[in-house]
N, C-alpha and C positions, 0 to 999 in steps of 0.2 A: 918654374918647374913644369915639365911637360905633363900632359895627361897620359894615362894608359887606357887604351880602348880594348874592349873585348870584341873580337871579330866573330868568333864562333866557339861552340862548345859541343862536344860529343862524348858518348860513353857506350860501353858494352851493356847488354842486359846483365843482371846479377844472377849467377848460377849458384845453386845450393852448394855450400862449401864442405862437401863430404866426399871422400874418395868412394867411387862405386855408385854414387847417387847423383852427383852434380854433373851437369852437361859440360862444364868448363874444367872440371877437376883434373882431367888428363892433359890439359894444355900447359905448355911452358909459359911462365909469367912473362918472358920476353915476347912471346907471340901475342899474348893478351895486350900488352902495352903497345906493341907494333900495330895492332889492329886499329886502335884509336888514333895513333900518330899518322898512320897512312891515310885514314879517313879525313882527319882534319886538314891534311895537306891537299888531298884530292878535291875536297868540297870547296876549297878556297883558292885553287890554282896556285898554291904556295910554292915558290922557289925555295926549296929547303936549304940551299946554300946561303940564303939570307937569314936563316934562323940563328940568332946569336947564342941561344942556350935553350935547353929543355930541362925543366926542373920537375922531378917526380917525387911524390911522397910514397914511401914504402916503409912500413913499420918493422916487419921482420926481415932484416937484411942478412939472410943466411941461406946456404944451399943455393938453389936456383934463383932465389931473389937477391942474392948477394952480388957483388961485382958491378955496382953502378947500373941498376936496371934501366934508368933513363937513357944512358948512352947505348947500351946493348939493344934496347927496344928500337931506338932510332935507326941503328944500323940494320936491324932486322926488317924495319919498315922501308928500307931503301933510301933513307935520307942521305943527302950529300955528307961526306965525312967531315966537312968543315962545320957542320952544326954540332955544337958541343952538348954535353949532358951531365947532370949531377943529380944525385938521389939523396933525399933527406928523411929524417925521422923526428916527428913530433907526435909520436903515437897516433891516436885517432885524429888529431888535428893536422896531420901532415898534408892532406889534400887542400886545405885552406891555405896553409903556410906556403905551399909550392906556388899557388897563384899570387899570394901577397908578395912573395919575393920576386916573382916575374914582373909584377906591376911596379914594384919599387925600382927594379933595374931600369925599366923604361922611364919612369917618372924622374929618375935622377939624371936622365939624358945619356947614360952610359951605353944603353942598348936600344934597339928598335923593334926587334921581333923575338919574343920569348914565348915558349909554350909551357904552361903550368899544368900539372895533372897528378896522376898517381895510379898505382896498381897494387893489388893485394890478392894473393891466392890463399885464402883462409883454409881451403881444403888440405893444403900441404903444410901450412905454417901456423895452425892454431896453437894457443898457449897451453902447455902442460903446467898445471898448478905447482908441481914440484920444481919447475924451472922458471918461476916468475922472475922477471928482471928486477923486481923490487925486494926480493929476499936473497940476500947474499951473506952467507954465514961468515965470510971473510971480511965483511965491512960492518962490523958491529957498531962502529961509531955513527955511521949514517942511519942505520936502522934505529938506534936509540934516539937520535936527534929528530928524525922524520919517519915515524912508522908509516909504511905504505902497504895497505892491504890489497886484496883482490877487489877489482872494480865492482863485482856483484855484491860483495859484502858491504862495500862503500855505499852502494845504492840503497841497500836495506837500512844501513845506519842513518843515511840522510832522511829516508822516509820516516824512520822512527823519530828522529829529532824534529822533523817538520810536522809531525802528526798527519802524514799522508797515508791513508789506509789502503788495504788490498782492493777495495771496490773502486777507489779513485784511479789507481794505476791500471786496473783491468778495463775500466771504462775507456781510458785513453787508448789502450791497445786495440779495442774494438773499433774506435773511431779511425785509428790509423789504417786498419784493414779495410774499412768501408771506403775511406777516401782513396786509398791506393786502387781498390777494385774499380771505383768510378773513373779514376784517371786513366787506367789501362783500357777500360771498355770504351772510353771516348777518345782514345788516341792522343792524350795529352803529352805522352813521353815520346811520340813517334819522331818528332823533329830532331832529337838528339840521339836516338837509339841506333847503334850500329851493330848489325848482326856479326857474330863471330863464326868464321869458317876455319875448318881444320886445314893444316898445311896441304892436304890432298885435295882441297877444294870443296869437300862436303860440309854441309851446315852443322855447326855445333850447337848454336843457340841464337834465337832471334826474339826472345820474349823473356819477361821477368819470370824466374823459376821458383822464387821463394814464397810469394804471397799465399795466404790461406783465407780466401774471401768468405768462407762459411763460418769464420770465427764468431762466436757469440759469448756473452757474459757467462752463460751457463756452461759452455765448453771450457772457458778459461777457469771457471771456479773448480773444475775437476782436477786441475793441474796442481801438483805439490810444489811449494816454494823450493827453489833450486839451491839456495846458497847457505842453508843452515848447516848441512854436513860439511860443506866446503869451509865454512868459517872455523871449524874445529880440526881441519886437516893439519897434521903435524908437519911443520916446515923445517924445523931443526931438531937435532938430538936433544936440545935443552927444553923442548916442548913449546916453542913459539908457534902460535897459530894466527890466522887472520883476525880472529875474534880478540885475541890478547893484544894484537897491535892496535886495534880500535880502542880497546879499553885502557891502553896506555895513556891516551889523550882524553878519553871520555870514560873514566873509571866506573861511573854509575849507570852507564847505558846498557840496557837490556834490549838487544836488537830484535825488532819485530820483522821477521822475514816475509816479504810480500812479493818479491820478484821471482819469475820463472821464465821458461822458454817463450811463453806467449806474450809477455810484456817486457821482454828484453830484445835487444837488436839481434837480427838473424845473422848466422854465420854463412857468408857467401863469398864468391869470387867475383872480381870485377875490375875495370880500369876506366879512366876518363882522361880527356885532354881538353884544354882551353887555350885558344890562340889569342895572344895579346900583342898589340903593336903600338907604336907611337902614332899620333895623328899624321905626322909628316910621311911616314912610310905608307900608312893606309891610303892617304890621298894620292901619293905617287903611284900606287899600284892598283888603284881603282877598287879598294876594299871598303865595304860599307860597315861601319861599326854598329854593333848591337847594344853596347852599353859602355859606360866609363866607370872606372874605379873612383869612388868618392873618398873613402877613408879605410884605413886598416888599423888593427890594434892587436896586441898580445897581452894576456893577463895571467898572472900566477895566483893561486889560491891554496888552500890547505892541502898538502900532499896526503894527509890521512883520510880526509873525506873525498878528495881527489876529483869529484865530479861537479863541484860548485862554481867553476870558473865562468860559465857562460853568462850569468847575470852581470857580474862586474865587467866582463869583456864587452858586452852589449852597451853598457853605460859609457865605457871608455871610448869605444869607436864612435858613438853618437856625439860625445863631447868633442872628439877630434874633427868631426864633420860639421860641428855647430848646429846639430839637429836635435829634435825631440822625438820621443817614441811615436808621437802622433803623426810625424812626417813619413814614417815607414808604412808602405802599403802591404808588404808581405814579409813574413819572417820564416826562416828555416833554422830549426834547432835540432841537431842530431838526436834521435831517440836511442841513445846508447842503452838507456834503461828508461822506463816510463817516468820515473821520478824526476829525471833530468828535465824533460819537457814540461812536466806538471809544475815543478818548482819555478821554472823559467816563466811560465804563463802567470802563475800566481804572484810571484815577486814583482813582476813588471806590470801586473794588472792589464794584461793584453786581451784583446778580443780574440777568442779562440778561432773565429772564422778567418783570421789572418795568419795563423800559425800552422805550418806543415799541411797546407791545404790539399796536397795530393798524397797524403800519407807520409810515413817516415820509415826508419830502419826497423821498427818492430814488424812492419809488414813487408818491406822490400829488402831488408838486409843491410849490412854494414861491412863492406870490404875496407878494412881499416885505413890504409894509406890513400885510397881513392875516394872515400865518401865525401870529403869536403869539396872536392872538385865536382863531384856528381851533384851535390846540393846547389852549388853556384849555377851550374847549367840548368838544373830543374827550376830554380828561382827565376832565371832569365827567361826561360820559355814561358813561364806562367805570367810574368810581368807583361810580356808581349801579348799573350792570349787575352789577358784582362784589360789591356791598354792602361797599365799602371806604371808608376815611375820609379819608386825607390824600394829596394829590398835589402834585408840584413840577414847574414848567415853567421852562425857561430856554433861551436860544439865543444864539449869537454874533451880533455886529453889526459892521459895517465900522468902521474906526477903532480897533479893539481894545476892544470893549465887550460887555457882556452884562447885560440885565435878568433878573430872576427873580421868581417868585411862588409862594407856597404857598397852596393852598386846602383847606378842610375841608368835606366833604359834610355837609349838614344832613339 
């Protein structure tokens, strides 16, 4: 079986995902995707006619984000029409899955050049609780078999079950902001960051727009928990709520609501692209690899708690690689909510100084379909900066899933 090599990775800055406030919110998602695809080709003198496929993660595939965003973004970027494209949805895990599938295509020997990545315009396609994909009044059978609440309510339920209190999740949020601020100030993201220009050539955004570096425990303590009222939001005429869905499986659980805007992932817009090739293609075209794919895994877990997949996914991908936790130099676990990262660290007994060392989604934001690819690129940059070897990336995904990947710096 062939190896899959990462040649390069790039991403846009993350813009605040609100119309009228975010610098990227008025851009077409195809333009955002085209920005990173154009950059990855130009940075590597890539003949786009050689690109076998472009695999993008995009979770909300409707409106401007519908119609196979990967293909449309490639055409917008000026790629040769022979370079194909496909768009997938594994909710928050889409950006890891796109890279994993790109790597699998190369490792199987079927393809030589594949770009994995993702794009998500949260400013346009944020979820309305009344239109949750997990609540379908016409599919009572699935709802009764696998109750699936809102992710924020799941986060609070997990925190309650695990005995993780408000102070712990707020502490982690402050650390995320501090680390992100330090990384930005020292240029740790500059290698992969691609400025976004409007179609008229004017600059839209060239820096991270979401971080709040002045965040403190005191300022977070003033924020009211966000998901208590949402837990009781009426979803059907029969009175089904997110709280009742949790209590279907955990009837005695009284949820302690600890998450809020400050310790949950930020709503942002963004895109990312990762160029992968076979060793044969790279050598023939004078491309220097930055990393190789060591192992990949997918894991399912409780749809009702929804966010607990990363720990078993990490264990599974380590087993596939024949590695131990101690072999991994750096970890990236998406901070969908603080409890996800906190539980990951506690359950695996990790050194906190090896996890999300440059901050995470609580500080930088989470453009759903792009985040996994962003994390892989961020991890690679940091492995190089620290002269380290192995990194592991994983993240929770709606429906109770988690993809994972281990890379080795070359």
